[in-house]
C-alpha positions, -999 to +999 in steps of 0.1 A: -124-408-572-094-401-594-115-390-623-138-419-622-173-417-609-183-440-581-212-463-586-244-447-574-227-414-565-236-383-585-210-354-586-238-331-574-238-350-541-202-342-535-208-305-540-239-305-518-218-318-489-194-289-493-222-264-496-239-277-465-207-272-445-203-237-459-238-227-447-230-235-411-202-209-408-204-171-404-171-164-422-152-182-449-118-172-462-112-184-497-079-179-517-081-193-552-060-184-582-078-167-611-059-188-636-048-223-627-043-248-654-029-275-632-061-282-612-080-314-620-115-310-635-131-320-602-115-291-583-124-266-611-160-279-611-164-274-573-148-239-575-171-229-604-202-240-585-192-228-551-182-192-558-216-183-574-233-194-542-213-171-519-235-143-504-219-109-501-219-093-466 
């Protein structure tokens, strides 16, 4: 990884794996800073895509 895309692996595939795991659980506790400038782009991308998919109770 390290900022480079792997041959034949799309970034959406990484997120789909995380989302599949999330759907198996009843509860998920997430603590994420509102402003974090030190995160790599990959982490920011996953957070941006993941939080919009959370279902309210």
